[in-house]
N, C-alpha and C positions, 0 to 999 in steps of 0.2 A: 480913424483915430487910433492913437497908440498911447500906451502908458509906460512911464519910466519911473521905477522906484529907485530912490537914492538915499544914501546915508551921509551925514556930515557930523564932524566933531561938535558943531553948534546945534543943540537940540531944536532950536527954532527954525533950522533949515531942513529938518527932516520931513519927508513926505512924498507925495506922488506928483509927477509932472505929466500933463496931458499934451501930447504932440499931435499935430495934424499929420496926415499922410505925406504932405509936401515937406514938412519939417523933418520927418523921419527919413525921407529920401535924401535930404541935404546932409543929415547927420551920418547915415549909414549906407546910403545907396541901396543896392540889392544884396548887401552882405547877408542879411538875416531874413529878408522877406520870404523867399521861397521855402526855406526850411521851417520858418515859423508857421506859415500857412498850412503846409503839408502835415507837420507834426500836430498842430491844433486840430485839423480836420480828422486825422487818424484817431486822436484821443477822444474827440467828441463822438465820432461814429461808433467807436467801441463802447463808450459810456452809455449812449442812448439805446444800445442793444439790450440793456438791462433795465429792470423795472424800478430799481432804486439804487442809492449810493451803496448800501450795505451789500446788495447782491453783486454789484460791480467790484467792490473791494475784496469780496470773498471768493470770486471766481478764479480758481487755480489755473484755468486754461487761457486766461487773457494774454494776448500777444499783440503788442502795439509797435509797429515798425517806426523807428525814429531816424530821421534824416539829419546827418551832421552838417555843420557849417565850418568851412575852413577860413580862418582869419589870419592874414599875413602878419599883422602887427598887433597881437592881442593886448599888449601892455598899453598901447596908444588908443585902442578902440573900445575895449571893454574892461570892466573890473571883474577879476576872477580870482579864484583860489583853488589849489589842488586838493583833491579828496580821494582817499583810498577806500573803496567800498569793500574790497576783499582781496586776499592774496591766496593763490593756489601754489602749493609746493609739493612736487612729486619726489619722494625719497626712494632711493634704492638701498640705502644703508643708514641706520640711525645710531651708529656706534658712538658718535661724538655729540649727539643731541642731549642737552640737559634742560630740565624744566622742573618746577616745583609741583610735583604730583605726590599727594599724600597717600593715595591708595588707588588701586586698579580694580575695576569690577569685571573680573574675567571668569565668573561662574557660568555654568551652562545656561544658554538662552533657548527660548521657544519662540516660534514664529509669531504667535499671537501677541507677544509682549514687545516686539520690535517696533521702532518708530519709523515713520516715513522721513526720508532725507531729501525728497524731491525739492522742497522749499529752499534748502541750502545749495543743492547742486545746480539748480537752474540759474543761480546768480553768478556762478563761477566757472561753469563749463561752457565751451564754445558751441552753443546750441545750433548755430548755423551749419555746423559740420554733421549734424544728426538729421536723418530722414524722419518721416512721420512715425515709422515703426520704431526707430531708435528712441524718439521722444516718448512714445507710449511705454517703452520698457523703462526709461528713466523715471517715469512717474510711479513705477512700482519698485522703487529702490527703498529697501528697508535696512535699518542698522541699529546699532547699540552704542550708548555712551560709555566709554571706557573709564573716563576720569574727568573731574573738574579741575582744570589747571589754574594755578594762582594767576591772577590778572584778569579773570573773567572769561577764560577760554574753555572750550570743550574739546576733549579728545574723543573722536568718534571712529567707529568702524562700520562699514556697510558693504553690501554686495552690489556692484554696479555692472551693468551690461557692458560687454566688450564689443558688441556689434553696434555700429553707429547708424547703419542703414537698414538693418534687419532686426527682428525681434525673436530672441531665443524662446522656445516653448515655455521655459520656466517663468518667463515674464508675461505669459498669456493671461493669467488670472492673479489676483491679489493673494489668494490662498497659496498658490504654487510659488509665487515670488517670496512670500514670507517663509515658507518651508525651506526653500533653497538658500535664502539668506542665513537662516538659523544654522543650516548644515555647514555652510562655508565659514561662518563666524566661529562655530564650535570647533571646527577643524583647526583654525588658526589658534584658538585657545589651547587646544591639546598640544600643539607643537610648542607654543610659548611656555606653558606650565612645565612641560617635560624639560625644556632647556633651563628654566628657572631652577628646577630641582638639581641640575647638574652644575650649578655655580660653585666655584671654589669656596672653601670655608672663609677665606679672608673677605670675599665679597659679601657673603651672607652676614658677616659681622659688621658691615658698614652701618653708619648712622642712618636712621630712616629719613633724616633731613637731606641726605645726599641721594639724588635720583639721576 
């Protein structure tokens, strides 16, 4: 048996339709069956490895492989909408970047006060390019929030491993990773503040609303 959830402009038409396997075959053939079965099995297998829902949701190491489905004519077969989960932009120069940042937190940091950035990185980095050692190093990525940007964004800085297949010794323990991150971030701050002090007088007199 299969379920199909649908929405309609008419409130009386909203609800769930139950299809038999034969009806699903007629509607979609094998378009979704393989991926549905495999994805459901992988999700359930991982879920039942935990004692309860909370333990499952809090497990940072959960990895569930998902098989995609290729649909030739999606507009005719399924109802869908595009969604952007996150965007990664790698910048070499930020000369022309403008944003509403009211203040920057660039004071000296210590390792014990840094935050883990693994939760954000794992969503946006191509994890399939990392080996087990590289993933282990990523889990020990620590950083600092530089600013709260207007619009609900955060400007962060963190120390990320450059090795995708190997783990550098500084990522061997959390203590070492935190100390290394603090050293790297403070070095960046030193260069930034020294350049800030060398700004021309006309730039120093600009309105604080212009960033």
